[in-house]
N, C-alpha and C positions, 0 to 999 in steps of 0.2 A: 504493500500500500504506500502510495506516495504521501509525503507529509501534508500535502494539501487536500488529501481525501479524508472524509469524515466517516467514522464507524457507522453513523446513522444511514449512510448511503447504502450499506449492505442490507439494511432492513427496509429499504425503499423510502425512507423518510429523508430524502436529499433536499438540498436547498435549491428549489426550482427557480427562484428569482435572484437570490444573492449569488448562488454558486459557492463552491468550497473556498475559493480565494476571496470572494466577497464576504463570506462568513468570517474568515480570519481578519479581514480589514474591519469588519463590524466589531469584532471582539477587541481589536486594538483600539478603536475609537472609544468603546466603553471603558477600557482600561485607562484611557487618557483623560477621562472626566475629572479625576481627582487633581492631577497637576494643572489641568485647565482651570478648574474651579478656584485654585489658589494662586498659581503663578501669574495668571493673566493680569491680576490687579495688584500684585506685589509692588511694582514700581510706584504705585499711587499711594501706598500706605502712609508714608510721611506727610504727603499733602492732605490725605483724608483726615489725619489727626488735626491738622490746622482747620480744615473745612468744618469739622464737627466740634471744634474747640474742646477736644478730648486729648488725653495723653496716650502714649503708645500702648500701654497695658489695656486700656479700654478698646482702642481701635483693633488690637490684635485679638480681641474676643470674637471678631468677625471670622477669624481663622479657627480658633479653638472651639467655638460653638458649632461651626460647620462640622468639624471632625467628631465631636462628641455625639451629635445627632446622626452623623453618618454611621458611627459605630452602632448606635441603637437601630438605625434603619437596616443595616446588613444583618444584624442579629435576628430581626423579625422576618425580613424578606427572604432570606436564604431557605429556612425551613418551609415557608409557605410555597416557595417554588418547587420543593419536593412533592408537595400535595397538589397544587393547581397547574404546575408546568412553568416553564421559563417565560413564555411569551406574555401571559397576563401580568406577571410581576414587572416585566420590562416596560410594558405599556403604562401601568399605573405610576411607576417610578419616573418615567419620562414626562408624564403630564404634570406631576408634582414639581419636577425640576423646572419645567418651562414657566409655570405660574410663579414660583418663588424667585426665579431669575428676573422676571418683570418687576416683582415687588422690590427686589434689591435695587434695580435701576431707578425706581421711582421713590426711593427712601429719602426723607428729609430730616430724619433723626437717627443718630447712631444706634440707638437701642432697637428701633424698628428694623434697621439694617441687620443687626445681630440676630433678631428673631427671624427675619427672612432668610438669612444664611443658614440658620438652624433647619428650617423647612427644606432648603436646598440640599442640605446634607442628607435628610431623610430620603428625598427623591434619588439622590446619587447612590445611596445605599442599595436601593432596588436594582439599579443599573449595573454597578460593579460586582455585587455579590453573584448575580446571575451570570455575568460574563465569565467568571472563573469556573462556575459550575458547567457551563456549556463546553468548556475545554475538556473537563472530565467526562462529559457525556460522549464526546466525539473522538477523543484520542487516548492512547495509553502508552506506557513504557517510554522508549527513546523518542518516539514520535511526539509524545506529549511534551517532553523536555524541549524538543525542537520548536513546537508550536508556542510553548510558553516563552522561549527565547525570542521567536519572531514577533509575537504580539507585544512583548515587553520592550523590545528594541524599537518597534514602530511607535508604540505609545510613548516611548522615551523622547520622541521628537517634540512632544507637547511641552515639557518643561524647558526645552531648548528654544522654541520659537515663541512660547507664550509671553515671557517678559519683554521680548523684543516688540511683539505686536502690542502689548500693553503700553510700552513706552511710546510707540508710534501713535496709539490712540490718544495718549495724553497731549500730543501735539495738535490734535484737531478737536478734542473733546476733553471732558474731565473724567473722573473715575467712573462715572455712570456708563461711559462707553464700553468699558470692559464687561459689564453685566448685560448690556444689549448684545454684545458679541456672544456671550454664553447662551443667551436666549436663542440666537440663530443656530448655534451648534446643537443645542438640545432639540430644536425642531427637526434638524437633519437626522438626529439619532432616532426620533420618533418615527420618521418616515421609513428608516431602515428597519425599525422594529416591526412595522406593518408588513414589510417584505419578508421578514425572517420566518422560517417554518420551525415549528416546535421540535426540539431535539430530545426531550425526555419522553420516552415511550410510556404508554398507559400502564403497562404491567410493572414498570419500575417506580411508579408513584406511590407515595404514602397514602394509605386508605383510611387512616384514623381521623380523629377530630382535629379541629384547629389547635386546641390546647395540646393535644397529643403531638401534633406536628412541632409546635414550639418546644415541647418536652424532649424531642429528639436531640436538642442541643445538649441537654444534661447527659443523655446516653453517650453521645460522641465525646463529651468532655471527660467522661470516666475512662476513656481509652488512653492510658498513660503513654502508650507508644505514639499516639497522635498529639496529645495535649502538651506534654513536656517539651518536645522539640519545637512545637508551635510557639511556646513562650520564649524559648531560647532564641529562635530566629527573629521573633518580633521585637526583641530588645534593641535591634538595630534601628527601629523606628524612632526611638527617643532622640538620638543625636541628629538623625537626618531631618526629621520634622522640626527639630529645634533650629537647624540651619535655615529651613524654609521660612520660619517665623521671623528671624532676625537678619536674614541676608541683606535685605534692602537697607536696614539701619547700619549694618557693618560697612557696606560699600558706599552708601550715600552720606551717612552721618559721621561714621568713624574715619573712613578713608577719603571723604570729601569728593566723591565722584558724582557725576551727573546721573540722572535717572537713566538716560540712554546708555551711558558707559556701564552702569550697573547691569543693565539687561544683557550686555555683551559678555560680561564676566559670568553671569548666571547661565547664559546659554552655552558658554564654553564648557562649564562643568557638566551640563546636561549632555552636550555633544559627545564628550569623551566617555561619560557614564553609560551611554547606550551601547558602547562596545563591549561592556561587561558580559551580557548574556551571549553575545556572538562568540567571544573568547572562550567562554565555558563550553558551549556546544561544539565548537571547532577543535579545541585543543585540550580541554580539561575534563570532558564528560566521562572519560575512562580512568580518571585518577582515583586513588584510594578514597572511598566515600567517607571514611572516618577522618582522614587527614585533611580533606579539602576545606571543611568548615573551620578547622583549627588554623589553617593558613590564612583564610579570609579574616577571621576575628583578630589574629595576631597583627596583620597588616593594618586593621582598623585602629588597634591600640597605638601602633606606630604613628598613624596619621594624627591621632589625637595629641600625641606628645609633640609632634611637629607644629600643629596649630597653636598649641599652648605656649610653645617656646619661641618660634620664629615667625608664626603667622601674623603677628602684630606689626611686622616691619614694613610690609607693602601689600597692596591688593593682589599682586602677581604671586608673591610667596604664599599668601593665605590660600589662594586658589590651588597652587601646586601641592600644598600641604593637605588640604581638605579633599582634593580629588582622589587621593589614594583610597579613602574610605568610600567615596561615591562609586568607584569602579568595582571594588571588592563587594560592596553591598548589592550592586546590580548583578554581578556575576553569580552570586549565590542564590538569587531569587528563583530561576528555573529549577535549580537543584533542590532547594528547600521545598518549593511548592509540590514538585513531583514526589519527593520523599514523603511529605505529609499526606498526599492523596493515597499513596500506597499503603499507609497504615490504617486507613478507614475504608471498609467495604460497605457501600451503600451510604445513604444519608449525605449525598454529595452537597446538597444545598446547605445543610447544617454545618458540615465540615468547612465549606467555603466561607460561611458566615463567621465561624469562630476564628479562622485564619485572619480574615479582614478586620474583625472586631478587635482582636488583641493588638494587631498592628496599629489600628487607628487610635485605640484608647491610649496605648503607650506613646504613640506619636503626639497625641494631644497633651499628655503629661510632659513630653519633651519640649513642646512649644511653650508651655507655661514656665517650665524651669529655665529655658533659654531666655525668656522675656523678663525674667527677674532682674532687678537692678544690680547686675554684676559691676564691680569696679571697672572691669575691662571686659566688654562683651565677647571679644575674640578669645581671650584667655578662658572665659567662662565656657564658651562652646568647646574649646579644646579639652577642658576638664570633663564635660559631659560625654564627649566622644570616648575619652580614655576609660572612664569609669564603667560605662555600660558595655563597651566592647570587651573589657576585662570580664564582666559578668557573663557575657555570652560565651567567651572562651572557656571560663571555668565551668559553666553550666554544661556545655557540650562535652567537655572532658569527663565530667562526672557521669553524664548520661551514658557515654560509651563504656564506662567502667561498671555501670549498674547491670542488673540482671533483666532489666526491661527490654523486650525485643524491639527491633527496628528493622522492618522488612526492607531488603535491598541494601542495608548498610551493615548490619551485624546479624549473627545467627539468631533465629527465633527459638527461644527456650520453651515456649508454651503457646498454644493456639490462641489467636485473638477472638474476642467475643463479637459476633456479628449480629446484625438485626435479625 
């Protein structure tokens, strides 16, 4: 089977309108919703604080509220997609996102904007949680890793171009233009959703009650082989999302660059980062699966030490220091997602929800920590990277030493409990 073929094709449930390549592009667009929802208006954050006469901590709540409600959204939408199918959840999520994007663009009060962003997060949760589940529906094994790498690399273009577009929008409009742009993207996504054909077969759907469907989250979370590595891999979200929250302040306020120059530095980091999944699939997919995460986490620790020590000297040195963590973090994503899916048989929507929820909750915590009044925000970010990368490194080492099985990574000592 070619990597652009979907398992559902064998059952006759092929993508009549999108085609298999179109399906992959659709998944990539859905995966890009989160970076688009944040990075597009990052260059405007400092001016937004002035517009609303609020401080950076209040304005940054437009980021953290989005991610907290995004976490709640994916926690609910994922299990429901196992019961009702992927397409209905995608449709509802897209409609919520469109309405809330318009509300953001029309906001005249920072707290109304925060509320609108929260609703936007709930809609985005339905979109991205289902996008990951579709990959599990359609692909397996090495092909799944390849598809994950392809979609993550394509969606990685979003954080590269979003701040550049956002900065250009600021030349012709104010911060509202970014949310009107998100409205257009969400309408396109809804149109593609209409063309998408369901990939979850009837016989694979959960047939219990809605409450029972949500309850599958607890069943999946009891699977230590799935849940423990999910926590370990999700710790990477704290420093990365911390960087997202304060990057504009670092480049614009700390290094005194223009908003346009900031967008170039941000895009450079994103451009190099999208090579991570490609590097993994092309050169590292056959590496020892116990050692690969250790190497990635160790490099992240090194990156944190560099940011903390020399990253304050210039924006270029800061970029070169931080980009080590960005590349290793993106390289480990197809590996970690595939490993996590291998640990859980069935309940794909619930598993996808837990993966995304943990990443998002920890990412929101990272945003809050990074936004604290550090004496030096660059050094503070370096400390965050170092500490949480160390925790991931230690956590993975202890997990590999434990008797808990991990399919595809270490020998299974006892059978996993399935639905």
